[in-house]
Each structure stands twice: as C-alpha cells, then as structure tokens.
Legacy VTK file of the C-alpha trace (Angstrom):
# vtk DataFile Version 3.0
C-alpha trace
ASCII
DATASET POLYDATA
POINTS 256 float
5.314 0.755 -23.249
5.156 0.796 -18.964
3.394 -1.445 -16.940
0.915 0.769 -14.506
0.866 -0.288 -10.871
-1.283 1.832 -8.882
-1.953 1.410 -4.990
-4.733 2.721 -2.868
-5.990 2.476 0.473
-9.540 2.964 -0.326
-11.160 3.763 2.976
-13.950 1.387 2.034
-14.924 -0.370 -1.045
-18.564 -0.390 -0.464
-18.238 3.770 -0.416
-15.395 4.248 -2.885
-17.508 1.890 -5.472
-20.753 4.828 -5.421
-17.608 7.922 -5.695
-16.789 7.140 -9.447
-14.588 4.189 -8.892
-15.832 1.875 -11.643
-15.360 4.735 -13.673
-11.549 5.652 -12.336
-10.534 2.105 -13.094
-11.736 2.460 -17.061
-10.299 5.465 -17.468
-6.957 4.927 -16.248
-6.624 0.918 -16.995
-3.363 0.564 -15.128
-1.925 -3.224 -15.109
-2.031 -3.459 -11.543
-4.296 -2.080 -8.554
-3.721 -3.058 -5.133
-6.084 -1.882 -3.055
-5.971 -1.799 1.168
-8.761 -1.699 3.735
-11.309 -2.514 1.614
-13.455 -3.384 4.157
-15.801 -5.735 2.574
-16.331 -9.343 2.427
-16.716 -11.218 -0.688
-20.465 -11.679 -0.657
-20.248 -7.328 -0.258
-18.181 -6.939 -3.307
-19.833 -5.723 -6.693
-20.005 -8.593 -9.214
-18.535 -6.013 -11.441
-15.152 -6.529 -10.171
-15.412 -10.679 -9.168
-16.692 -11.109 -12.994
-14.669 -8.075 -14.341
-13.466 -9.067 -18.251
-10.113 -7.823 -18.081
-9.173 -7.917 -14.499
-8.249 -11.032 -12.445
-9.607 -10.150 -8.778
-7.611 -12.098 -5.431
-9.437 -11.076 -2.195
-8.228 -10.757 1.224
-10.392 -9.864 3.155
-10.746 -9.886 7.185
-13.292 -11.890 9.176
-14.562 -9.546 10.885
-16.827 -7.459 8.985
-16.463 -3.875 7.548
-12.636 -3.841 8.651
-9.434 -3.575 6.751
-8.941 -6.394 3.925
-6.597 -5.836 1.026
-7.488 -6.951 -2.608
-5.545 -7.018 -5.997
-6.806 -6.528 -9.507
-4.653 -7.428 -12.367
-4.757 -7.892 -16.111
-1.992 -10.230 -15.531
-2.433 -13.947 -13.912
0.064 -14.512 -10.985
1.308 -17.660 -11.018
0.475 -18.241 -7.268
-1.399 -16.199 -4.689
0.156 -16.796 -0.961
-1.159 -15.224 1.939
1.338 -14.678 4.733
0.152 -17.539 6.867
0.383 -16.610 9.961
-3.487 -16.144 11.749
-3.452 -12.955 13.562
-2.508 -11.369 10.561
-4.129 -12.939 7.708
-6.984 -12.988 9.573
-6.936 -9.060 9.465
-6.843 -9.137 5.896
-3.704 -7.427 5.513
-0.968 -9.241 3.537
-1.196 -10.998 0.067
1.381 -12.335 -2.388
1.246 -12.574 -6.045
4.135 -14.824 -8.274
4.657 -13.426 -11.282
7.349 -14.418 -13.536
9.764 -11.346 -13.219
8.740 -10.436 -9.454
6.778 -11.176 -6.286
4.212 -8.042 -5.726
3.123 -7.282 -1.620
-0.060 -5.670 -1.166
-0.046 -4.936 2.494
-2.302 -2.781 4.522
0.232 -2.075 7.930
-1.453 -1.878 10.946
-1.979 1.339 12.742
-0.164 1.731 15.733
-3.119 3.425 17.818
-3.131 6.282 20.355
-0.599 5.409 23.379
1.215 2.923 21.383
-1.862 0.311 22.154
-1.272 -1.570 19.135
2.576 -1.205 18.523
3.737 -3.826 19.170
1.315 -5.787 17.117
2.530 -3.642 14.099
6.057 -4.229 14.472
5.527 -7.815 14.815
3.371 -7.620 11.295
6.292 -5.567 9.995
9.169 -8.259 11.005
7.099 -11.198 9.717
6.398 -9.068 6.263
9.966 -8.636 6.179
11.022 -12.226 6.193
8.384 -13.113 3.903
10.069 -10.720 1.182
13.782 -12.011 2.125
12.769 -15.025 1.684
11.419 -14.560 -1.817
14.628 -12.451 -2.583
16.358 -15.279 -1.401
14.638 -17.658 -4.280
16.071 -15.126 -6.562
12.939 -12.910 -7.240
12.572 -9.209 -7.195
10.074 -7.634 -5.057
7.706 -4.817 -4.909
5.971 -3.944 -1.320
3.216 -1.919 -1.918
0.613 -0.217 0.267
-0.377 1.678 3.138
2.721 1.169 5.651
1.073 3.598 8.502
4.167 4.691 8.320
5.810 8.698 7.955
9.390 7.613 7.533
11.158 11.490 7.856
10.182 14.865 8.895
9.547 15.111 4.990
6.949 12.789 4.780
4.521 14.797 6.626
3.814 18.229 7.168
4.041 18.965 10.780
6.569 16.508 12.167
7.713 18.559 15.213
4.071 18.550 16.773
3.209 13.920 16.210
6.355 13.344 17.939
3.996 11.077 19.798
1.473 10.459 17.002
0.538 7.116 15.827
2.718 6.277 12.072
5.425 8.665 13.411
6.469 6.513 16.526
10.241 6.706 16.947
10.008 2.906 16.599
7.987 2.736 12.933
10.340 5.210 11.733
13.344 3.356 13.000
11.829 0.184 11.936
11.996 1.538 8.342
14.725 2.895 8.739
16.511 -0.787 9.179
14.103 -1.892 6.881
15.256 0.217 3.814
18.918 -0.601 4.946
18.709 -4.456 4.699
18.527 -3.351 0.658
14.955 -1.814 -0.163
14.456 1.404 -2.041
11.625 3.616 -0.916
11.027 4.227 -4.982
9.334 7.941 -4.246
11.743 9.094 -2.325
14.722 7.936 -4.151
13.381 9.555 -7.500
12.667 12.846 -5.050
14.932 13.254 -2.432
14.234 17.001 -1.913
10.229 16.929 -2.803
8.494 18.774 -0.194
4.719 19.088 0.523
4.137 15.470 -1.301
1.554 13.327 0.747
-0.928 10.826 -0.349
-3.588 10.839 3.118
-4.424 13.586 5.086
-7.369 13.835 7.730
-10.840 14.519 7.208
-10.882 17.236 9.734
-10.061 20.828 10.040
-10.291 20.962 6.037
-7.016 18.949 5.839
-6.978 18.006 2.453
-7.255 21.556 0.834
-4.815 22.911 2.576
-2.117 19.920 1.917
-1.794 19.261 5.810
-0.859 15.633 4.890
1.270 12.467 5.330
2.881 10.149 3.409
2.383 6.890 4.413
1.584 5.221 1.309
4.533 3.692 -0.840
6.064 1.324 -3.500
9.258 -0.239 -1.686
11.249 -2.395 -3.607
14.767 -3.925 -4.030
17.760 -2.212 -5.316
18.701 -4.070 -8.206
15.060 -3.833 -9.494
15.264 0.330 -9.723
16.597 -0.483 -13.189
12.857 -1.367 -14.386
11.730 1.899 -12.627
10.212 4.208 -15.075
8.738 6.582 -12.890
6.736 7.075 -9.630
3.961 9.201 -8.883
1.490 10.077 -6.144
-2.242 11.009 -7.715
-3.232 13.682 -5.622
-5.947 14.885 -7.788
-7.803 11.504 -7.495
-10.646 11.678 -4.865
-13.003 9.260 -2.959
-10.999 8.378 -0.072
-9.124 10.031 2.956
-5.838 8.181 0.666
-5.225 8.718 -2.884
-3.700 6.425 -5.258
0.374 5.762 -5.831
1.340 4.885 -8.743
4.979 2.881 -10.269
5.578 2.524 -13.640
7.846 0.379 -14.328
9.579 -0.532 -17.792
8.361 -3.282 -19.491
LINES 1 257
256 0 1 2 3 4 5 6 7 8 9 10 11 12 13 14 15 16 17 18 19 20 21 22 23 24 25 26 27 28 29 30 31 32 33 34 35 36 37 38 39 40 41 42 43 44 45 46 47 48 49 50 51 52 53 54 55 56 57 58 59 60 61 62 63 64 65 66 67 68 69 70 71 72 73 74 75 76 77 78 79 80 81 82 83 84 85 86 87 88 89 90 91 92 93 94 95 96 97 98 99 100 101 102 103 104 105 106 107 108 109 110 111 112 113 114 115 116 117 118 119 120 121 122 123 124 125 126 127 128 129 130 131 132 133 134 135 136 137 138 139 140 141 142 143 144 145 146 147 148 149 150 151 152 153 154 155 156 157 158 159 160 161 162 163 164 165 166 167 168 169 170 171 172 173 174 175 176 177 178 179 180 181 182 183 184 185 186 187 188 189 190 191 192 193 194 195 196 197 198 199 200 201 202 203 204 205 206 207 208 209 210 211 212 213 214 215 216 217 218 219 220 221 222 223 224 225 226 227 228 229 230 231 232 233 234 235 236 237 238 239 240 241 242 243 244 245 246 247 248 249 250 251 252 253 254 255
C-alpha cells in the first residue's frame, strides 16, 4: 500500500473545476493533492472542496484577485500548517508547509522570472527563503518533500528546445545554477533520480502552436526530497494524459 502525493499547477481552480476536476479527484483519490496557481480567493472556491467529506482543505490564496495562490487537499490532517512568514511571498500565495508525523510537505508556486529578468531577483530571493525553511525543518530531524511548480527547467534534458531558450524565463543560467546548488545541499529531484536518461518527459506546454500535441514542453514541476527520504520512494510519474491545464499533474508514490 502506497501513499500518493500529487502536485498540479491547475492554472485557475475555477477554470479547471469546469473541466471535470471533481471527477478526476474522485477517480484518482490521491492521499494528498497540492495545487498551484489556483487564482481564487476563499469565497470563490467550490463548496465541494471547502466542505469535502474525505479531504481536509487548506488554502493560501494571493491577496491579488485572480493571481497565484496555492492549496492542499489531504486525507490525513496535518499536525500544523505554516506560511513562509515573509509578507512579500505570502501576499502572493506562494508557499504553504504542512507538518505530518513523518515528513514536512512544502507546496510551492515559484515566481516566474519574466522576460528580461524582470523578476529574477524576487524569484531567487524566494528560492533562498524556501531553502532556509527546508533546512530549518531538516535541522529538527524532519524529512522534507518540496513539490510544486518551480518554474525552472534544470537541465537541457528538461525542455524540448534548450538552445533556443538559453535566454528565456525558467531557463536563465541563474535559475539553473540555483537549482544545482539546491540539489547539492542534500535534496533529490525524484523524477530525474529514477529516470536519469529519460527524454521528452514534460509537465508544461505552451498553449501556442499546438505545443502539447507535439510534445514541445518543459519539465518544471517537481517533487524534491531530502536524500535520506529516497528510501521511502516507491515511484514517481508525470501524468501527461490528464488534461485541463497547461500543466499536467506529477505523482509521487511513497511506501506506507
């Protein structure tokens, strides 16, 4: 018996709700669902989710209407739910940490660095602040799972056209360098660890030029965990067949 943890940038909860999200949730029935870019305030969330008979729902929306925000649906009640505690990130609804008995789950929606590196400094500041939080939990003896939309393709294998995107948001050298340094601090990109040479595996596709049907995509959605926790991993997969967003869900299976 495994525990299934799904992470999914839904590109608008109200939008995906109209595209069979309820049916997907009931059919899939994961133990934990982490959502990013919900773009909904609390009063806009379907009552089915806020009063679900099985899932406990936790929301960290953005203060800005129709923008950003993360949420988590979990069958097991966490011991504690935390924000980052830094207003410039919490105001955009980019982080929530759920403390369970055997691990801390961080659900994160990393900022887009934007064209001409407009928000690169903001993004790298978020990255470092998130890492500090993860290191704090590790120092307390906790295992860590950091899932979500990192908005970073780490290596050339992680996007279809790396040479053409050398100066594109999500593939700036500064972002890739941060990802490398983050992993060197004792964290593991679970998908790449289990599939070191597997190509053409993406979790996001532009809505333009039929990118998804042609599989011209990027892998920017991750489960990263501390290296000691790898022994608990059963499997990881990218659920590219699931439609409804420009991202697809990514699934981590943990040994129970």
